[in-house]
C-alpha positions in Angstrom: -7.4 -2.8 16.0 -3.7 -3.1 14.2 -3.8 -5.0 11.1 -1.3 -6.2 8.6 0.1 -3.0 7.5 0.3 -1.5 10.6 3.0 -4.6 11.5 4.8 -3.9 8.3 5.2 -0.3 9.4 6.4 -1.5 12.4 8.7 -4.1 11.3 10.5 -2.0 8.4 12.6 0.2 11.0 13.3 -2.8 13.8 15.0 -5.0 10.8 16.6 -1.9 9.4 18.0 -1.2 13.1 17.5 -5.0 14.6 19.2 -6.9 12.0 21.8 -4.1 11.5 22.4 -3.8 14.8 22.5 -7.9 15.1 24.9 -8.6 12.3 27.7 -5.8 13.7 27.5 -7.7 17.4 28.2 -10.7 15.5 31.1 -9.2 13.7 30.0 -7.8 10.1 31.4 -4.6 9.1 28.4 -1.7 8.9 28.9 -1.0 5.3 28.1 -4.8 5.1 25.4 -5.1 7.8 23.0 -1.7 6.4 22.5 -3.2 3.0 21.4 -6.7 4.4 18.9 -5.1 6.6 17.5 -3.3 4.2 17.3 -5.9 1.8 15.5 -7.5 4.4 12.9 -3.9 4.7 12.7 -3.9 1.1 11.6 -7.4 0.9 9.2 -6.7 3.7 7.7 -3.6 1.6 7.7 -5.5 -1.6 5.5 -8.2 0.0 3.0 -5.4 1.8 2.9 -3.7 -1.9 3.0 -6.6 -4.5 2.3 -10.3 -2.7 -0.7 -8.9 0.1 -1.4 -5.7 -1.8 -3.9 -3.1 -0.7 -7.0 -3.9 -2.1 -10.3 -1.3 -2.9 -13.6 -2.8 -1.2 -16.4 -4.3 -3.3 -17.9 -1.5 -5.3 -21.3 -0.7 -4.0 -23.9 -1.5 -7.1 -25.4 1.5 -8.8 -28.7 2.3 -8.6 -31.0 1.2 -11.5 -32.3 4.0 -13.6 -35.9 4.3 -14.3 -37.2 4.3 -17.6 -39.1 7.3 -17.8 -34.6 9.0 -17.2 -33.1 6.7 -19.2 -35.1 7.9 -22.4 -34.8 11.5 -21.5 -32.1 13.4 -23.2 -29.7 15.3 -21.2 -29.4 18.8 -20.6 -29.4 21.0 -23.6 -26.2 23.3 -23.6 -26.8 26.8 -22.9 -24.1 29.4 -24.8 -23.8 32.4 -22.8 -22.7 35.2 -24.7 
């Protein structure tokens, strides 16, 4: 199943190669076409990271400690000399 980030990973090289190629065919120099295509790829990456960023799943609730374990002191520290 493809998700949003799979599409982004596919669009980054497509933007770099496709936009560069299209701009060169139109008549723009390669030295101008590559930075313009890289700007589009950077915008895609920025959108994937900051606008629609990855999020953690909701944390699962921690088990509630019983009263017997909550009142018990922690283990004693042993000095292993």
